[in-house]
PDB file of N, CA, C and O in Angstrom:
ATOM      1  N   UNK A   1      38.546  14.511 -21.772  1.00  0.00           N
ATOM      2  CA  UNK A   1      38.612  13.069 -21.834  1.00  0.00           C
ATOM      3  C   UNK A   1      38.025  12.487 -20.557  1.00  0.00           C
ATOM      4  O   UNK A   1      38.355  12.926 -19.455  1.00  0.00           O
ATOM      5  N   UNK A   2      37.163  11.510 -20.712  1.00  0.00           N
ATOM      6  CA  UNK A   2      36.589  10.817 -19.564  1.00  0.00           C
ATOM      7  C   UNK A   2      37.455   9.623 -19.213  1.00  0.00           C
ATOM      8  O   UNK A   2      37.865   8.833 -20.063  1.00  0.00           O
ATOM      9  N   UNK A   3      37.705   9.533 -17.952  1.00  0.00           N
ATOM     10  CA  UNK A   3      38.424   8.363 -17.455  1.00  0.00           C
ATOM     11  C   UNK A   3      37.408   7.499 -16.727  1.00  0.00           C
ATOM     12  O   UNK A   3      36.651   8.014 -15.905  1.00  0.00           O
ATOM     13  N   UNK A   4      37.369   6.228 -16.999  1.00  0.00           N
ATOM     14  CA  UNK A   4      36.371   5.343 -16.405  1.00  0.00           C
ATOM     15  C   UNK A   4      37.033   4.190 -15.662  1.00  0.00           C
ATOM     16  O   UNK A   4      38.191   3.843 -15.893  1.00  0.00           O
ATOM     17  N   UNK A   5      36.249   3.617 -14.766  1.00  0.00           N
ATOM     18  CA  UNK A   5      36.672   2.389 -14.104  1.00  0.00           C
ATOM     19  C   UNK A   5      35.429   1.593 -13.765  1.00  0.00           C
ATOM     20  O   UNK A   5      34.357   2.169 -13.580  1.00  0.00           O
ATOM     21  N   UNK A   6      35.551   0.300 -13.682  1.00  0.00           N
ATOM     22  CA  UNK A   6      34.434  -0.566 -13.313  1.00  0.00           C
ATOM     23  C   UNK A   6      34.227  -0.496 -11.807  1.00  0.00           C
ATOM     24  O   UNK A   6      35.172  -0.623 -11.028  1.00  0.00           O
ATOM     25  N   UNK A   7      32.959  -0.290 -11.406  1.00  0.00           N
ATOM     26  CA  UNK A   7      32.620  -0.199  -9.996  1.00  0.00           C
ATOM     27  C   UNK A   7      31.478  -1.167  -9.712  1.00  0.00           C
ATOM     28  O   UNK A   7      30.482  -1.193 -10.434  1.00  0.00           O
ATOM     29  N   UNK A   8      31.625  -1.945  -8.678  1.00  0.00           N
ATOM     30  CA  UNK A   8      30.562  -2.866  -8.274  1.00  0.00           C
ATOM     31  C   UNK A   8      29.642  -2.145  -7.302  1.00  0.00           C
ATOM     32  O   UNK A   8      30.103  -1.572  -6.315  1.00  0.00           O
ATOM     33  N   UNK A   9      28.348  -2.170  -7.577  1.00  0.00           N
ATOM     34  CA  UNK A   9      27.362  -1.540  -6.708  1.00  0.00           C
ATOM     35  C   UNK A   9      26.398  -2.601  -6.185  1.00  0.00           C
ATOM     36  O   UNK A   9      26.044  -3.545  -6.892  1.00  0.00           O
ATOM     37  N   UNK A  10      25.991  -2.428  -4.957  1.00  0.00           N
ATOM     38  CA  UNK A  10      25.006  -3.337  -4.397  1.00  0.00           C
ATOM     39  C   UNK A  10      23.760  -2.541  -4.033  1.00  0.00           C
ATOM     40  O   UNK A  10      23.832  -1.363  -3.684  1.00  0.00           O
ATOM     41  N   UNK A  11      22.628  -3.208  -4.124  1.00  0.00           N
ATOM     42  CA  UNK A  11      21.356  -2.594  -3.798  1.00  0.00           C
ATOM     43  C   UNK A  11      20.646  -3.463  -2.770  1.00  0.00           C
ATOM     44  O   UNK A  11      20.568  -4.683  -2.917  1.00  0.00           O
ATOM     45  N   UNK A  12      20.133  -2.825  -1.735  1.00  0.00           N
ATOM     46  CA  UNK A  12      19.375  -3.567  -0.732  1.00  0.00           C
ATOM     47  C   UNK A  12      17.985  -3.854  -1.284  1.00  0.00           C
ATOM     48  O   UNK A  12      17.289  -2.943  -1.732  1.00  0.00           O
ATOM     49  N   UNK A  13      17.587  -5.106  -1.251  1.00  0.00           N
ATOM     50  CA  UNK A  13      16.296  -5.535  -1.760  1.00  0.00           C
ATOM     51  C   UNK A  13      15.526  -6.199  -0.617  1.00  0.00           C
ATOM     52  O   UNK A  13      16.048  -7.083   0.062  1.00  0.00           O
ATOM     53  N   UNK A  14      14.289  -5.766  -0.414  1.00  0.00           N
ATOM     54  CA  UNK A  14      13.464  -6.366   0.628  1.00  0.00           C
ATOM     55  C   UNK A  14      13.057  -7.772   0.199  1.00  0.00           C
ATOM     56  O   UNK A  14      12.483  -7.961  -0.873  1.00  0.00           O
ATOM     57  N   UNK A  15      13.356  -8.746   1.038  1.00  0.00           N
ATOM     58  CA  UNK A  15      13.005 -10.125   0.699  1.00  0.00           C
ATOM     59  C   UNK A  15      11.925 -10.679   1.625  1.00  0.00           C
ATOM     60  O   UNK A  15      11.361 -11.741   1.365  1.00  0.00           O
ATOM     61  N   UNK A  16      11.644  -9.959   2.698  1.00  0.00           N
ATOM     62  CA  UNK A  16      10.642 -10.432   3.642  1.00  0.00           C
ATOM     63  C   UNK A  16      10.082  -9.251   4.421  1.00  0.00           C
ATOM     64  O   UNK A  16      10.823  -8.359   4.833  1.00  0.00           O
ATOM     65  N   UNK A  17       8.758  -9.253   4.621  1.00  0.00           N
ATOM     66  CA  UNK A  17       8.114  -8.257   5.481  1.00  0.00           C
ATOM     67  C   UNK A  17       7.171  -9.019   6.406  1.00  0.00           C
ATOM     68  O   UNK A  17       6.251  -9.698   5.950  1.00  0.00           O
ATOM     69  N   UNK A  18       7.410  -8.899   7.710  1.00  0.00           N
ATOM     70  CA  UNK A  18       6.576  -9.579   8.694  1.00  0.00           C
ATOM     71  C   UNK A  18       5.912  -8.551   9.591  1.00  0.00           C
ATOM     72  O   UNK A  18       6.490  -7.510   9.904  1.00  0.00           O
ATOM     73  N   UNK A  19       4.694  -8.857   9.997  1.00  0.00           N
ATOM     74  CA  UNK A  19       3.958  -8.002  10.916  1.00  0.00           C
ATOM     75  C   UNK A  19       4.660  -8.015  12.273  1.00  0.00           C
ATOM     76  O   UNK A  19       4.960  -9.078  12.815  1.00  0.00           O
ATOM     77  N   UNK A  20       4.918  -6.828  12.813  1.00  0.00           N
ATOM     78  CA  UNK A  20       5.566  -6.734  14.112  1.00  0.00           C
ATOM     79  C   UNK A  20       4.658  -7.218  15.242  1.00  0.00           C
ATOM     80  O   UNK A  20       5.144  -7.537  16.327  1.00  0.00           O
ATOM     81  N   UNK A  21       3.343  -7.275  15.001  1.00  0.00           N
ATOM     82  CA  UNK A  21       2.418  -7.674  16.055  1.00  0.00           C
ATOM     83  C   UNK A  21       2.201  -9.191  16.081  1.00  0.00           C
ATOM     84  O   UNK A  21       2.302  -9.806  17.142  1.00  0.00           O
ATOM     85  N   UNK A  22       1.907  -9.796  14.936  1.00  0.00           N
ATOM     86  CA  UNK A  22       1.580 -11.235  14.917  1.00  0.00           C
ATOM     87  C   UNK A  22       2.644 -12.086  14.219  1.00  0.00           C
ATOM     88  O   UNK A  22       2.550 -13.313  14.234  1.00  0.00           O
ATOM     89  N   UNK A  23       3.628 -11.473  13.622  1.00  0.00           N
ATOM     90  CA  UNK A  23       4.741 -12.095  12.882  1.00  0.00           C
ATOM     91  C   UNK A  23       4.331 -12.736  11.554  1.00  0.00           C
ATOM     92  O   UNK A  23       5.135 -13.431  10.933  1.00  0.00           O
ATOM     93  N   UNK A  24       3.090 -12.511  11.114  1.00  0.00           N
ATOM     94  CA  UNK A  24       2.629 -13.068   9.839  1.00  0.00           C
ATOM     95  C   UNK A  24       3.432 -12.474   8.678  1.00  0.00           C
ATOM     96  O   UNK A  24       3.721 -11.277   8.660  1.00  0.00           O
ATOM     97  N   UNK A  25       3.784 -13.319   7.719  1.00  0.00           N
ATOM     98  CA  UNK A  25       4.481 -12.883   6.511  1.00  0.00           C
ATOM     99  C   UNK A  25       3.509 -12.073   5.665  1.00  0.00           C
ATOM    100  O   UNK A  25       2.432 -12.558   5.320  1.00  0.00           O
ATOM    101  N   UNK A  26       3.879 -10.850   5.331  1.00  0.00           N
ATOM    102  CA  UNK A  26       2.968  -9.980   4.578  1.00  0.00           C
ATOM    103  C   UNK A  26       3.340  -9.876   3.102  1.00  0.00           C
ATOM    104  O   UNK A  26       2.486  -9.534   2.284  1.00  0.00           O
ATOM    105  N   UNK A  27       4.564 -10.156   2.745  1.00  0.00           N
ATOM    106  CA  UNK A  27       5.031  -9.986   1.371  1.00  0.00           C
ATOM    107  C   UNK A  27       4.946 -11.316   0.636  1.00  0.00           C
ATOM    108  O   UNK A  27       5.504 -12.316   1.088  1.00  0.00           O
ATOM    109  N   UNK A  28       4.253 -11.329  -0.493  1.00  0.00           N
ATOM    110  CA  UNK A  28       4.133 -12.536  -1.303  1.00  0.00           C
ATOM    111  C   UNK A  28       4.423 -12.194  -2.752  1.00  0.00           C
ATOM    112  O   UNK A  28       4.557 -11.020  -3.099  1.00  0.00           O
ATOM    113  N   UNK A  29       4.523 -13.213  -3.607  1.00  0.00           N
ATOM    114  CA  UNK A  29       4.729 -12.966  -5.035  1.00  0.00           C
ATOM    115  C   UNK A  29       3.557 -12.201  -5.627  1.00  0.00           C
ATOM    116  O   UNK A  29       3.747 -11.352  -6.498  1.00  0.00           O
ATOM    117  N   UNK A  30       2.344 -12.493  -5.161  1.00  0.00           N
ATOM    118  CA  UNK A  30       1.150 -11.816  -5.682  1.00  0.00           C
ATOM    119  C   UNK A  30       1.037 -10.392  -5.145  1.00  0.00           C
ATOM    120  O   UNK A  30       0.433  -9.531  -5.786  1.00  0.00           O
ATOM    121  N   UNK A  31       1.601 -10.150  -4.003  1.00  0.00           N
ATOM    122  CA  UNK A  31       1.512  -8.834  -3.377  1.00  0.00           C
ATOM    123  C   UNK A  31       2.881  -8.434  -2.835  1.00  0.00           C
ATOM    124  O   UNK A  31       3.099  -8.467  -1.624  1.00  0.00           O
ATOM    125  N   UNK A  32       3.815  -8.052  -3.730  1.00  0.00           N
ATOM    126  CA  UNK A  32       5.178  -7.748  -3.287  1.00  0.00           C
ATOM    127  C   UNK A  32       5.264  -6.570  -2.316  1.00  0.00           C
ATOM    128  O   UNK A  32       6.228  -6.469  -1.558  1.00  0.00           O
ATOM    129  N   UNK A  33       4.275  -5.685  -2.328  1.00  0.00           N
ATOM    130  CA  UNK A  33       4.275  -4.564  -1.400  1.00  0.00           C
ATOM    131  C   UNK A  33       3.711  -4.971  -0.042  1.00  0.00           C
ATOM    132  O   UNK A  33       3.896  -4.261   0.947  1.00  0.00           O
ATOM    133  N   UNK A  34       3.033  -6.095   0.009  1.00  0.00           N
ATOM    134  CA  UNK A  34       2.453  -6.569   1.260  1.00  0.00           C
ATOM    135  C   UNK A  34       1.079  -5.975   1.501  1.00  0.00           C
ATOM    136  O   UNK A  34       0.778  -4.874   1.041  1.00  0.00           O
ATOM    137  N   UNK A  35       0.248  -6.711   2.225  1.00  0.00           N
ATOM    138  CA  UNK A  35      -1.073  -6.215   2.614  1.00  0.00           C
ATOM    139  C   UNK A  35      -0.986  -5.729   4.047  1.00  0.00           C
ATOM    140  O   UNK A  35      -1.242  -6.477   4.991  1.00  0.00           O
ATOM    141  N   UNK A  36      -0.628  -4.485   4.192  1.00  0.00           N
ATOM    142  CA  UNK A  36      -0.485  -3.914   5.512  1.00  0.00           C
ATOM    143  C   UNK A  36       0.083  -2.520   5.397  1.00  0.00           C
ATOM    144  O   UNK A  36      -0.049  -1.864   4.363  1.00  0.00           O
ATOM    145  N   UNK A  37       0.713  -2.074   6.457  1.00  0.00           N
ATOM    146  CA  UNK A  37       1.239  -0.715   6.480  1.00  0.00           C
ATOM    147  C   UNK A  37       2.596  -0.686   7.171  1.00  0.00           C
ATOM    148  O   UNK A  37       2.847  -1.405   8.137  1.00  0.00           O
ATOM    149  N   UNK A  38       3.448   0.161   6.645  1.00  0.00           N
ATOM    150  CA  UNK A  38       4.704   0.459   7.305  1.00  0.00           C
ATOM    151  C   UNK A  38       4.502   1.806   7.977  1.00  0.00           C
ATOM    152  O   UNK A  38       4.244   2.803   7.303  1.00  0.00           O
ATOM    153  N   UNK A  39       4.616   1.845   9.285  1.00  0.00           N
ATOM    154  CA  UNK A  39       4.298   3.040  10.049  1.00  0.00           C
ATOM    155  C   UNK A  39       5.561   3.585  10.696  1.00  0.00           C
ATOM    156  O   UNK A  39       6.339   2.846  11.300  1.00  0.00           O
ATOM    157  N   UNK A  40       5.746   4.883  10.559  1.00  0.00           N
ATOM    158  CA  UNK A  40       6.884   5.546  11.182  1.00  0.00           C
ATOM    159  C   UNK A  40       6.402   6.706  12.033  1.00  0.00           C
ATOM    160  O   UNK A  40       5.505   7.448  11.634  1.00  0.00           O
ATOM    161  N   UNK A  41       6.994   6.858  13.197  1.00  0.00           N
ATOM    162  CA  UNK A  41       6.629   7.954  14.090  1.00  0.00           C
ATOM    163  C   UNK A  41       7.901   8.592  14.614  1.00  0.00           C
ATOM    164  O   UNK A  41       8.808   7.904  15.080  1.00  0.00           O
ATOM    165  N   UNK A  42       7.960   9.914  14.534  1.00  0.00           N
ATOM    166  CA  UNK A  42       9.113  10.669  14.990  1.00  0.00           C
ATOM    167  C   UNK A  42       8.745  11.385  16.286  1.00  0.00           C
ATOM    168  O   UNK A  42       7.879  12.260  16.287  1.00  0.00           O
ATOM    169  N   UNK A  43       9.390  11.025  17.374  1.00  0.00           N
ATOM    170  CA  UNK A  43       9.119  11.670  18.659  1.00  0.00           C
ATOM    171  C   UNK A  43       9.493  13.140  18.621  1.00  0.00           C
ATOM    172  O   UNK A  43      10.595  13.492  18.201  1.00  0.00           O
ATOM    173  N   UNK A  44       8.596  13.988  19.050  1.00  0.00           N
ATOM    174  CA  UNK A  44       8.819  15.424  19.018  1.00  0.00           C
ATOM    175  C   UNK A  44       9.584  15.922  20.241  1.00  0.00           C
ATOM    176  O   UNK A  44      10.011  15.133  21.083  1.00  0.00           O
ATOM    177  N   UNK A  45       9.749  17.225  20.327  1.00  0.00           N
ATOM    178  CA  UNK A  45      10.528  17.867  21.387  1.00  0.00           C
ATOM    179  C   UNK A  45      10.036  17.486  22.782  1.00  0.00           C
ATOM    180  O   UNK A  45      10.839  17.213  23.674  1.00  0.00           O
ATOM    181  N   UNK A  46       8.734  17.470  22.966  1.00  0.00           N
ATOM    182  CA  UNK A  46       8.171  17.159  24.278  1.00  0.00           C
ATOM    183  C   UNK A  46       7.713  15.708  24.419  1.00  0.00           C
ATOM    184  O   UNK A  46       6.966  15.381  25.342  1.00  0.00           O
ATOM    185  N   UNK A  47       8.151  14.845  23.519  1.00  0.00           N
ATOM    186  CA  UNK A  47       7.714  13.452  23.549  1.00  0.00           C
ATOM    187  C   UNK A  47       8.235  12.747  24.799  1.00  0.00           C
ATOM    188  O   UNK A  47       9.442  12.647  25.018  1.00  0.00           O
ATOM    189  N   UNK A  48       7.303  12.265  25.608  1.00  0.00           N
ATOM    190  CA  UNK A  48       7.684  11.533  26.822  1.00  0.00           C
ATOM    191  C   UNK A  48       7.752  10.028  26.561  1.00  0.00           C
ATOM    192  O   UNK A  48       8.531   9.319  27.198  1.00  0.00           O
ATOM    193  N   UNK A  49       6.936   9.544  25.625  1.00  0.00           N
ATOM    194  CA  UNK A  49       6.855   8.107  25.371  1.00  0.00           C
ATOM    195  C   UNK A  49       7.984   7.630  24.454  1.00  0.00           C
ATOM    196  O   UNK A  49       8.666   6.653  24.764  1.00  0.00           O
ATOM    197  N   UNK A  50       8.177   8.312  23.339  1.00  0.00           N
ATOM    198  CA  UNK A  50       9.165   7.888  22.354  1.00  0.00           C
ATOM    199  C   UNK A  50      10.526   8.527  22.622  1.00  0.00           C
ATOM    200  O   UNK A  50      11.550   7.845  22.605  1.00  0.00           O
ATOM    201  N   UNK A  51      10.533   9.821  22.866  1.00  0.00           N
ATOM    202  CA  UNK A  51      11.781  10.541  23.089  1.00  0.00           C
ATOM    203  C   UNK A  51      12.085  11.476  21.928  1.00  0.00           C
ATOM    204  O   UNK A  51      11.795  11.167  20.772  1.00  0.00           O
ATOM    205  N   UNK A  52      12.656  12.589  22.242  1.00  0.00           N
ATOM    206  CA  UNK A  52      12.994  13.603  21.251  1.00  0.00           C
ATOM    207  C   UNK A  52      14.012  13.061  20.245  1.00  0.00           C
ATOM    208  O   UNK A  52      15.051  12.522  20.624  1.00  0.00           O
ATOM    209  N   UNK A  53      13.696  13.212  18.969  1.00  0.00           N
ATOM    210  CA  UNK A  53      14.622  12.801  17.919  1.00  0.00           C
ATOM    211  C   UNK A  53      14.697  11.307  17.675  1.00  0.00           C
ATOM    212  O   UNK A  53      15.563  10.851  16.930  1.00  0.00           O
ATOM    213  N   UNK A  54      13.813  10.539  18.282  1.00  0.00           N
ATOM    214  CA  UNK A  54      13.804   9.086  18.084  1.00  0.00           C
ATOM    215  C   UNK A  54      12.715   8.742  17.078  1.00  0.00           C
ATOM    216  O   UNK A  54      11.589   9.226  17.189  1.00  0.00           O
ATOM    217  N   UNK A  55      13.046   7.912  16.104  1.00  0.00           N
ATOM    218  CA  UNK A  55      12.069   7.475  15.108  1.00  0.00           C
ATOM    219  C   UNK A  55      11.785   5.994  15.339  1.00  0.00           C
ATOM    220  O   UNK A  55      12.703   5.178  15.419  1.00  0.00           O
ATOM    221  N   UNK A  56      10.508   5.662  15.443  1.00  0.00           N
ATOM    222  CA  UNK A  56      10.076   4.277  15.605  1.00  0.00           C
ATOM    223  C   UNK A  56       9.385   3.866  14.309  1.00  0.00           C
ATOM    224  O   UNK A  56       8.472   4.550  13.846  1.00  0.00           O
ATOM    225  N   UNK A  57       9.817   2.752  13.724  1.00  0.00           N
ATOM    226  CA  UNK A  57       9.240   2.259  12.466  1.00  0.00           C
ATOM    227  C   UNK A  57       8.851   0.803  12.661  1.00  0.00           C
ATOM    228  O   UNK A  57       9.620   0.006  13.197  1.00  0.00           O
ATOM    229  N   UNK A  58       7.637   0.466  12.215  1.00  0.00           N
ATOM    230  CA  UNK A  58       7.212  -0.929  12.290  1.00  0.00           C
ATOM    231  C   UNK A  58       6.238  -1.235  11.156  1.00  0.00           C
ATOM    232  O   UNK A  58       5.645  -0.336  10.560  1.00  0.00           O
ATOM    233  N   UNK A  59       6.089  -2.529  10.877  1.00  0.00           N
ATOM    234  CA  UNK A  59       5.163  -3.007   9.852  1.00  0.00           C
ATOM    235  C   UNK A  59       4.036  -3.751  10.542  1.00  0.00           C
ATOM    236  O   UNK A  59       4.249  -4.488  11.505  1.00  0.00           O
ATOM    237  N   UNK A  60       2.836  -3.541  10.031  1.00  0.00           N
ATOM    238  CA  UNK A  60       1.676  -4.193  10.637  1.00  0.00           C
ATOM    239  C   UNK A  60       0.757  -4.697   9.522  1.00  0.00           C
ATOM    240  O   UNK A  60       0.485  -3.981   8.558  1.00  0.00           O
ATOM    241  N   UNK A  61       0.286  -5.933   9.665  1.00  0.00           N
ATOM    242  CA  UNK A  61      -0.582  -6.521   8.641  1.00  0.00           C
ATOM    243  C   UNK A  61      -1.979  -5.902   8.731  1.00  0.00           C
ATOM    244  O   UNK A  61      -2.341  -5.276   9.727  1.00  0.00           O
ATOM    245  N   UNK A  62      -2.734  -6.094   7.679  1.00  0.00           N
ATOM    246  CA  UNK A  62      -4.077  -5.532   7.597  1.00  0.00           C
ATOM    247  C   UNK A  62      -4.977  -6.046   8.726  1.00  0.00           C
ATOM    248  O   UNK A  62      -5.778  -5.294   9.279  1.00  0.00           O
ATOM    249  N   UNK A  63      -4.841  -7.313   9.057  1.00  0.00           N
ATOM    250  CA  UNK A  63      -5.666  -7.915  10.110  1.00  0.00           C
ATOM    251  C   UNK A  63      -5.378  -7.273  11.474  1.00  0.00           C
ATOM    252  O   UNK A  63      -6.308  -6.944  12.211  1.00  0.00           O
ATOM    253  N   UNK A  64      -4.113  -7.095  11.806  1.00  0.00           N
ATOM    254  CA  UNK A  64      -3.757  -6.465  13.092  1.00  0.00           C
ATOM    255  C   UNK A  64      -4.112  -4.982  13.089  1.00  0.00           C
ATOM    256  O   UNK A  64      -4.526  -4.440  14.113  1.00  0.00           O
ATOM    257  N   UNK A  65      -3.954  -4.335  11.957  1.00  0.00           N
ATOM    258  CA  UNK A  65      -4.335  -2.925  11.849  1.00  0.00           C
ATOM    259  C   UNK A  65      -5.828  -2.768  12.107  1.00  0.00           C
ATOM    260  O   UNK A  65      -6.247  -1.837  12.796  1.00  0.00           O
ATOM    261  N   UNK A  66      -6.626  -3.671  11.561  1.00  0.00           N
ATOM    262  CA  UNK A  66      -8.071  -3.631  11.783  1.00  0.00           C
ATOM    263  C   UNK A  66      -8.402  -3.815  13.264  1.00  0.00           C
ATOM    264  O   UNK A  66      -9.299  -3.152  13.785  1.00  0.00           O
ATOM    265  N   UNK A  67      -7.682  -4.712  13.947  1.00  0.00           N
ATOM    266  CA  UNK A  67      -7.904  -4.924  15.387  1.00  0.00           C
ATOM    267  C   UNK A  67      -7.614  -3.646  16.175  1.00  0.00           C
ATOM    268  O   UNK A  67      -8.343  -3.305  17.106  1.00  0.00           O
ATOM    269  N   UNK A  68      -6.551  -2.948  15.799  1.00  0.00           N
ATOM    270  CA  UNK A  68      -6.211  -1.684  16.475  1.00  0.00           C
ATOM    271  C   UNK A  68      -7.289  -0.647  16.205  1.00  0.00           C
ATOM    272  O   UNK A  68      -7.712   0.066  17.114  1.00  0.00           O
ATOM    273  N   UNK A  69      -7.734  -0.561  14.955  1.00  0.00           N
ATOM    274  CA  UNK A  69      -8.763   0.412  14.584  1.00  0.00           C
ATOM    275  C   UNK A  69     -10.048   0.162  15.363  1.00  0.00           C
ATOM    276  O   UNK A  69     -10.717   1.110  15.772  1.00  0.00           O
ATOM    277  N   UNK A  70     -10.399  -1.110  15.573  1.00  0.00           N
ATOM    278  CA  UNK A  70     -11.600  -1.440  16.337  1.00  0.00           C
ATOM    279  C   UNK A  70     -11.526  -0.944  17.776  1.00  0.00           C
ATOM    280  O   UNK A  70     -12.564  -0.680  18.385  1.00  0.00           O
ATOM    281  N   UNK A  71     -10.329  -0.811  18.331  1.00  0.00           N
ATOM    282  CA  UNK A  71     -10.140  -0.374  19.713  1.00  0.00           C
ATOM    283  C   UNK A  71     -10.182   1.150  19.875  1.00  0.00           C
ATOM    284  O   UNK A  71     -10.282   1.642  20.999  1.00  0.00           O
ATOM    285  N   UNK A  72     -10.107   1.892  18.786  1.00  0.00           N
ATOM    286  CA  UNK A  72     -10.101   3.353  18.869  1.00  0.00           C
ATOM    287  C   UNK A  72     -11.436   3.877  19.373  1.00  0.00           C
ATOM    288  O   UNK A  72     -12.490   3.407  18.945  1.00  0.00           O
ATOM    289  N   UNK A  73     -11.399   4.831  20.264  1.00  0.00           N
ATOM    290  CA  UNK A  73     -12.623   5.446  20.797  1.00  0.00           C
ATOM    291  C   UNK A  73     -13.295   6.322  19.743  1.00  0.00           C
ATOM    292  O   UNK A  73     -14.523   6.398  19.688  1.00  0.00           O
ATOM    293  N   UNK A  74     -12.501   6.976  18.916  1.00  0.00           N
ATOM    294  CA  UNK A  74     -13.016   7.791  17.809  1.00  0.00           C
ATOM    295  C   UNK A  74     -12.555   7.125  16.523  1.00  0.00           C
ATOM    296  O   UNK A  74     -11.351   6.998  16.298  1.00  0.00           O
ATOM    297  N   UNK A  75     -13.485   6.696  15.673  1.00  0.00           N
ATOM    298  CA  UNK A  75     -13.084   6.012  14.438  1.00  0.00           C
ATOM    299  C   UNK A  75     -12.256   6.931  13.537  1.00  0.00           C
ATOM    300  O   UNK A  75     -12.505   8.135  13.484  1.00  0.00           O
ATOM    301  N   UNK A  76     -11.277   6.368  12.832  1.00  0.00           N
ATOM    302  CA  UNK A  76     -10.482   7.183  11.921  1.00  0.00           C
ATOM    303  C   UNK A  76     -11.306   7.582  10.696  1.00  0.00           C
ATOM    304  O   UNK A  76     -12.288   6.924  10.352  1.00  0.00           O
ATOM    305  N   UNK A  77     -10.894   8.654  10.056  1.00  0.00           N
ATOM    306  CA  UNK A  77     -11.568   9.026   8.806  1.00  0.00           C
ATOM    307  C   UNK A  77     -11.179   8.016   7.742  1.00  0.00           C
ATOM    308  O   UNK A  77     -10.132   7.375   7.833  1.00  0.00           O
ATOM    309  N   UNK A  78     -12.014   7.880   6.750  1.00  0.00           N
ATOM    310  CA  UNK A  78     -11.806   6.881   5.702  1.00  0.00           C
ATOM    311  C   UNK A  78     -12.024   7.534   4.358  1.00  0.00           C
ATOM    312  O   UNK A  78     -13.031   8.211   4.153  1.00  0.00           O
ATOM    313  N   UNK A  79     -11.098   7.341   3.440  1.00  0.00           N
ATOM    314  CA  UNK A  79     -11.182   7.912   2.094  1.00  0.00           C
ATOM    315  C   UNK A  79     -11.202   6.756   1.110  1.00  0.00           C
ATOM    316  O   UNK A  79     -10.339   5.879   1.148  1.00  0.00           O
ATOM    317  N   UNK A  80     -12.193   6.761   0.230  1.00  0.00           N
ATOM    318  CA  UNK A  80     -12.277   5.732  -0.800  1.00  0.00           C
ATOM    319  C   UNK A  80     -11.910   6.362  -2.133  1.00  0.00           C
ATOM    320  O   UNK A  80     -12.408   7.429  -2.492  1.00  0.00           O
ATOM    321  N   UNK A  81     -11.029   5.683  -2.863  1.00  0.00           N
ATOM    322  CA  UNK A  81     -10.583   6.189  -4.140  1.00  0.00           C
ATOM    323  C   UNK A  81     -11.566   5.837  -5.235  1.00  0.00           C
ATOM    324  O   UNK A  81     -12.178   4.769  -5.221  1.00  0.00           O
ATOM    325  N   UNK A  82     -11.711   6.754  -6.195  1.00  0.00           N
ATOM    326  CA  UNK A  82     -12.528   6.458  -7.377  1.00  0.00           C
ATOM    327  C   UNK A  82     -11.744   5.498  -8.260  1.00  0.00           C
ATOM    328  O   UNK A  82     -10.536   5.654  -8.444  1.00  0.00           O
ATOM    329  N   UNK A  83     -12.436   4.509  -8.801  1.00  0.00           N
ATOM    330  CA  UNK A  83     -11.765   3.554  -9.680  1.00  0.00           C
ATOM    331  C   UNK A  83     -12.170   3.731 -11.109  1.00  0.00           C
ATOM    332  O   UNK A  83     -11.695   3.003 -11.980  1.00  0.00           O
TER     333      UNK A  83
END
């Protein structure tokens, strides 16, 4: 025999995504995922900048990401998907 009870559950829903660099709102009704990137970095054992076991997560809009890419001494690789 199954015994049941009513349980209230809540779910966290993202309602806003802002660029950590320029504070521009990235999430819209037309683009609920946002035009940008959510970046996470986990500091390794010898990490001097971040620290061992520390995870840094931030969101960056496409415009700010492009500005960072322009500053790179070696351009990143680029993959284009077949449509």
